[in-house]
C-alpha positions in Angstrom: 0.0 0.0 0.0 1.2 3.5 -0.8 0.5 6.8 1.0 -1.2 9.2 -1.4 -3.3 12.3 -0.9 -6.3 13.8 -2.7 -6.4 17.6 -3.2 -9.9 18.8 -3.8 -10.7 22.3 -5.1 -14.3 23.5 -5.1 -14.6 26.5 -7.4 -16.6 27.9 -10.3 -16.4 28.5 -14.0 -15.7 32.2 -13.5 -12.7 31.7 -11.3 -9.4 33.1 -12.9 -5.7 33.1 -12.2 -3.5 35.5 -14.0 -6.1 36.1 -16.6 -6.5 32.3 -17.3 -9.4 30.0 -16.3 -8.5 28.6 -12.9 -9.0 25.0 -13.9 -6.6 25.5 -16.9 -4.1 27.2 -14.7 -4.2 24.3 -12.2 -3.8 21.6 -14.8 -0.9 23.6 -16.4 0.9 23.9 -13.0 0.6 20.1 -12.3 1.9 19.3 -15.8 4.8 21.7 -15.6 5.9 20.3 -12.3 6.0 16.8 -13.8 4.3 15.2 -10.8 3.1 11.6 -10.5 -0.4 12.9 -10.5 -3.8 12.2 -12.0 -6.2 15.1 -12.3 -9.9 15.4 -13.1 -12.2 18.3 -13.4 -16.0 17.9 -13.2 -18.7 20.5 -13.9 -21.7 20.4 -11.6 -25.3 20.3 -12.7 -26.2 22.8 -10.0 -24.8 24.6 -7.0 -24.8 27.5 -4.7 -22.2 29.9 -3.2 -21.5 31.7 0.1 -22.9 35.0 -1.2 -26.3 33.4 -1.8 -25.9 33.0 -5.6 -27.3 29.9 -7.1 -26.5 28.0 -10.4 -28.7 25.5 -12.0 -29.1 24.1 -15.6 -32.9 24.3 -15.2 -33.0 28.1 -15.4 -31.0 29.6 -18.2 -30.2 32.9 -16.4 -28.8 31.0 -13.5 -26.6 28.6 -15.6 -23.8 31.0 -16.5 -21.5 30.2 -13.6 -21.7 26.5 -12.9 -19.7 24.9 -10.0 -16.5 23.1 -10.7 -14.6 20.5 -8.8 -10.9 19.7 -9.5 -9.4 16.6 -7.9 -5.7 15.8 -7.9 -4.4 12.4 -6.7 -0.7 12.2 -6.1 2.0 10.9 -3.6 1.8 12.5 -0.2 5.2 14.2 -0.4 4.4 15.7 -3.8 1.0 16.9 -2.5 2.6 18.8 0.4 4.9 20.6 -2.1 2.1 21.5 -4.4 -0.4 22.7 -1.9 1.0 26.1 -1.1 0.9 27.1 -4.8 -2.7 25.9 -5.1 -3.7 27.9 -2.1 -2.3 31.0 -3.6 -4.1 30.4 -7.0 -7.5 29.6 -5.6 -8.8 33.1 -4.8 -12.4 32.0 -5.0 -13.2 28.6 -3.7 -12.3 25.9 -1.2 -9.1 23.8 -1.1 -9.3 20.5 0.9 -6.9 17.6 1.4 -7.5 14.0 2.6 -5.4 10.9 2.6 -6.1 7.9 0.4 -4.5 4.4 0.5 -3.4 3.4 -3.0 -3.1 -0.3 -3.7 -1.3 0.1 -7.1 -0.3 2.9 -9.5 0.5 2.0 -13.1 1.3 4.3 -15.9 2.0 3.9 -19.6 5.4 5.4 -20.5 5.1 7.6 -23.6 8.2 9.3 -25.0 6.1 11.8 -27.0 3.8 13.9 -24.9 0.4 13.6 -26.6 -0.9 17.0 -25.6 1.8 19.0 -27.5 0.9 20.8 -30.6 3.2 21.6 -33.6 3.2 25.3 -32.7 4.5 24.4 -29.2 7.6 22.7 -30.6 8.4 24.2 -34.0 11.2 26.7 -34.7 9.2 29.9 -35.5 10.1 32.4 -38.3 12.4 30.0 -40.2 14.8 31.0 -42.9 13.4 30.6 -46.4 14.6 31.3 -49.9 12.8 32.5 -53.1 12.2 30.5 -56.2 15.0 32.4 -58.0 17.6 32.2 -55.3 20.9 30.9 -56.7 21.9 27.5 -55.4 25.3 28.8 -54.3 23.6 31.3 -52.1 21.5 28.5 -50.6 24.6 26.5 -49.9 26.2 29.5 -48.2 23.1 29.9 -46.0 23.2 26.2 -45.0 26.9 26.2 -44.3 26.4 29.1 -41.9 23.5 27.4 -40.1 22.9 24.3 -38.1 20.3 22.8 -40.4 20.6 20.9 -43.8 17.4 22.1 -45.5 15.5 25.3 -46.2 11.9 25.9 -47.5 11.3 27.7 -50.8 8.5 30.3 -50.5 6.6 32.3 -53.2 5.9 36.0 -53.1 3.0 35.5 -50.7 5.0 33.5 -48.2 3.5 30.2 -49.1 6.0 27.2 -49.1 6.2 25.7 -52.6 9.2 23.5 -52.2 12.1 22.6 -50.0 15.8 22.3 -50.8 17.6 19.6 -48.8 21.2 18.3 -48.8 19.9 15.4 -50.9 18.6 17.9 -53.5 21.9 19.8 -53.6 23.8 16.6 -54.2 21.3 14.8 -56.5 20.0 17.7 -58.6 22.5 20.6 -58.2 25.6 18.5 -58.5 27.1 19.4 -55.1 29.9 16.7 -54.9 30.0 16.2 -51.2 27.8 16.6 -48.2 27.6 20.0 -46.3 29.6 18.7 -43.3 32.7 17.9 -45.5 32.2 21.1 -47.6 32.3 23.2 -44.4 35.6 21.6 -43.4 37.4 22.4 -46.7 39.7 25.3 -47.3 38.2 28.5 -48.7 39.8 28.1 -52.2 38.3 24.6 -52.8 35.0 25.6 -51.2 34.7 28.6 -53.5 35.5 26.4 -56.5 32.6 24.1 -55.6 30.2 27.1 -55.2 31.2 28.6 -58.5 30.0 25.4 -60.3 26.7 25.8 -58.5 26.0 29.4 -59.5 24.1 28.6 -62.7 21.1 26.9 -61.1 18.4 28.4 -58.9 16.1 27.0 -56.2 13.1 26.3 -58.5 15.2 23.9 -60.6 16.4 21.7 -57.8 13.9 21.9 -55.0 11.7 19.0 -53.9 8.1 19.9 -54.9 5.3 19.7 -54.1 6.4 20.2 -50.5 4.8 18.3 -47.6 3.6 20.7 -44.9 1.9 20.5 -41.5 -0.5 22.9 -39.9 0.6 24.7 -36.7 -2.5 23.5 -34.8 -1.9 19.8 -35.5 -0.8 17.5 -32.7 2.9 16.8 -32.6 2.3 13.0 -32.8 0.5 13.6 -36.1 3.4 15.5 -37.5 5.9 12.8 -36.4 3.7 10.3 -38.1 3.9 12.2 -41.4 7.7 12.5 -41.0 8.1 8.8 -40.5 5.6 7.8 -43.2 7.2 10.1 -45.8 10.8 9.6 -44.6 11.3 13.3 -44.0 13.7 15.0 -41.6 11.8 18.3 -41.5 8.4 19.8 -42.2 7.5 23.4 -43.1 4.7 24.6 -40.8 1.9 26.7 -42.1 -0.9 28.8 -40.6 -4.6 28.8 -41.5 -3.9 30.8 -44.6 -1.1 28.5 -45.8 1.8 30.9 -45.0 5.1 29.6 -43.7 5.3 30.2 -39.9 7.8 27.6 -38.7 9.8 24.5 -39.4 9.6 21.3 -37.5 12.8 19.1 -37.5 13.6 16.0 -35.7 15.8 18.0 -33.4 12.9 20.1 -32.4 10.9 17.0 -31.4 13.8 15.7 -29.3 14.3 19.0 -27.6 10.6 18.9 -26.7 10.9 15.4 -25.4 13.9 16.4 -23.2 12.0 19.4 -21.8 8.5 17.7 -21.4 9.2 14.1 -20.4 8.4 13.3 -16.8 11.2 12.2 -14.4 10.6 8.5 -15.0 13.3 7.6 -12.4 11.4 9.5 -9.7 8.2 7.8 -10.7 9.8 4.4 -10.3 11.2 5.4 -6.9 7.7 6.2 -5.9 6.8 2.6 -6.7 4.8 3.6 -9.8 4.8 0.7 -12.2 5.7 1.8 -15.7 4.4 -0.3 -18.6 5.8 -0.6 -22.1 9.3 0.5 -21.0 11.8 0.5 -23.8 15.6 0.7 -23.6 18.3 1.7 -26.0 19.1 -2.0 -26.5 15.5 -2.5 -27.8 15.9 -0.1 -30.8 19.7 0.1 -31.6 21.2 -1.1 -34.9 23.3 -4.1 -34.0 25.0 -4.7 -37.3 27.0 -1.4 -37.3 30.4 -1.7 -39.1 33.5 -2.0 -37.1 37.2 -2.4 -37.7 39.9 -3.7 -35.4 42.3 -1.2 -33.8 45.1 -2.8 -35.7 43.5 -2.3 -39.1 45.5 -0.2 -41.6 43.9 3.0 -42.9 43.9 1.3 -46.3 41.6 -1.4 -44.8 39.4 1.3 -43.3 39.1 3.0 -46.7 38.0 -0.2 -48.3 35.2 -0.7 -45.6 34.0 2.9 -46.0 34.1 2.8 -49.8 32.5 -0.6 -50.3 29.6 0.1 -47.9 28.9 3.7 -48.7 29.6 4.7 -45.0 30.3 8.0 -43.4 32.0 6.4 -40.3 33.2 3.1 -38.8 33.7 2.1 -35.2 37.1 1.0 -33.9 37.1 -1.9 -31.4 39.7 -4.2 -29.7 39.7 -8.0 -29.7 37.0 -8.1 -27.1 34.9 -5.6 -29.0 35.4 -2.8 -26.5 34.7 0.5 -28.0 37.9 2.5 -28.6 37.1 5.2 -31.1 35.6 6.1 -34.4 36.9 7.1 -37.9 34.8 9.2 -40.3 35.2 10.0 -43.9 36.2 13.5 -42.8 39.1 12.0 -40.8 40.3 10.1 -43.9 40.0 13.2 -46.1 42.5 14.9 -43.9 45.1 12.3 -45.0 45.3 14.1 -48.3 46.2 17.4 -46.7 49.0 18.9 -48.8 47.7 17.0 -51.9 45.3 19.6 -53.2 44.7 17.8 -56.5 43.9 14.6 -54.5 41.3 16.4 -52.5 39.8 17.9 -55.6 39.7 14.4 -57.1 37.5 13.3 -54.2 35.3 16.3 -54.5 34.9 17.0 -58.3 35.1 13.4 -59.5 33.5 11.6 -56.5 36.4 9.2 -56.4 36.5 6.6 -53.7 39.3 6.9 -51.2 41.0 3.9 -52.8 40.9 5.6 -56.2 42.3 8.7 -54.7 45.1 6.6 -53.1 46.0 5.0 -56.4 46.4 8.4 -57.9 48.6 9.5 -55.1 50.8 6.5 -54.2 52.6 8.4 -51.4 49.3 8.8 -49.6 48.3 5.2 -50.2 51.7 4.0 -48.9 51.2 6.0 -45.8 47.7 4.6 -45.4 49.2 1.1 -45.5 51.4 2.0 -42.6 49.1 4.0 -40.4 46.5 2.1 -38.2 43.0 2.8 -37.1 44.3 3.2 -33.6 46.5 6.1 -34.6 43.9 8.0 -36.5 40.6 7.3 -34.6 38.9 9.9 -32.5 38.5 8.9 -28.9 36.4 11.7 -27.5 33.1 9.8 -28.1 29.8 10.3 -26.3 28.1 7.0 -25.6 25.0 5.5 -23.9 24.5 2.2 -22.1 22.3 -0.4 -23.8 20.1 -0.7 -20.8 19.5 3.0 -20.5 15.9 4.2 -21.2 15.5 5.7 -24.7 14.8 9.1 -23.3 18.3 9.1 -22.0 19.6 8.6 -25.5 17.3 11.5 -26.6 18.8 13.7 -23.9 22.4 12.9 -24.8 21.9 13.4 -28.5 20.0 16.6 -28.0 22.6 18.0 -25.5 25.6 17.2 -27.8 23.6 17.7 -31.1 24.7 14.4 -32.6 22.8 12.2 -35.0 24.2 8.8 -34.2 25.1 7.5 -30.8 27.3 4.5 -30.0 25.8 2.0 -27.6 28.0 0.1 -25.1 27.6 -2.6 -22.5 28.5 -2.1 -18.8 32.0 -3.3 -19.5 32.5 -0.9 -22.4 31.9 -3.4 -25.2 30.4 -2.0 -28.3 26.8 -3.1 -28.9 25.5 -1.0 -31.8 24.4 2.4 -32.8 21.2 4.3 -32.2 20.0 7.0 -34.7 17.5 9.9 -34.5 15.2 8.0 -36.8 15.1 4.9 -34.6 14.4 7.0 -31.5 11.6 8.8 -33.3 10.0 5.6 -34.4 10.2 4.1 -30.9 8.5 7.2 -29.5 5.8 7.2 -32.1 5.0 3.5 -31.4 4.5 4.5 -27.8 1.5 6.7 -28.6 -0.2 4.1 -30.8 1.3 4.0 -34.3 
C-alpha cells in the first residue's frame, strides 16, 4: 500500500488566475511540475455559493457560472509541495486535502507527450529562400546554419518546395555533403560554389512540399515525417503561409523538456508499462574495424559500404574510437589535387590513393588506432530511450554508439530509430 493524498478544489467557471481559467491554470501547474499525479475536473449540474448565488441548468439565467470540482491524486510528499501554490491560486473557492490508501499505481510510459501541438515545438520564423535564389547562395546559407534544408516560398510567403542536402547533391551536382564542404579550405569551397551558381532554387527543390498545420498534434506531425521519410516539415498557418519549421531535433528538444522524471516515478513505486531501452531499438550490425587495421583497410570498408563512419574496437569488441570520412579526407592534406579528385570526380578513397601513391603507402602503414577519434559520447544499452534523446540533444549528434556495462560495443542508435520508438509508444 502507498501513501497518497487527494487535493480537492471547489470553485466555479468564472474563477481566474493571472487572466486564465483557474482549472486550466491548475492543470498547467501540475503538468509543468512533472508530478506523479492524476487530475480530473468535473462540472456540476447545480450549486450555490457563500454569497447566496445559485446556479442550475434548469434556469438559463442561473446557468452562466456553474460549479467546478478539481481533484488531484498524487503521492503525499508531492501533495505537500504542491499545496502552497494551489492555495495562492484559488482566490475564489475551497481547497481541501485528505489521505487515500493506493493499492497500485500503473502508468504507460510515452516518449512523445500527446498534448503537445506543432506550434509548441516548431522553430518559428524560419529561414526561407525565393524561387529564383541561386543554389550557391542556398549552400552558403546552410553552411552558416545548423540545419541541412531550407523551405522555398513564393511571393505571398506560401511554401512551394524545399531544398535539402539530398537535392543539392542529386540535382544541383554538389559533390560532397555539407559537413565535409564546411571543413574544406576556402579556395576549394569557392570552387565548388562557382560550379553551382548557374542553377536556382526552383530547378532543384523537392516539390510539391509536404507541410503540416501549426494547430496539428505533434504526434500527427511525427507520423507524417516517418511515413514520408522526412527529416523536417515546413509549418503553415490557416492561410497557408510559412510560420515555422519542424525538424527531428525540435521533437527531441521537446521530449527532453517535457518528459516526466521516470526515475522518480519508479522510486515512488509507480509501475511503468511498455518501458523501452536503447538496446531494444539500436542497430546491432554497425560496421566495425579492429584497432590494428590499416587505414587502407578502413578506406575499403567505407568505400565498399557507402559509409560515413566506422567504429574501432579491440579484440574483445570494447569501443575504442571512431573514424569518419572527414578524418580520412585529412590524410590528403597537402595533396590539393587529390582532395579535388575526391570532390569533383567523386572518387572513392582507394581511387584517390591509387592516384597519389605516397598517400596510399602512408595509409598502408598508419593504423585505425593512430587515426581514430576517442572523444566519443556513448550511452548504455540498458538506458531508457529518453536518456539517448537527452544525450543526442545536448551534444547535437545524429548517431550515438551504444556500449555494455564493460564498455563493449553493442551497436548504434539513430535519431530515426528514436523517433520511431517514441511514435509507437503513442499508438502507431
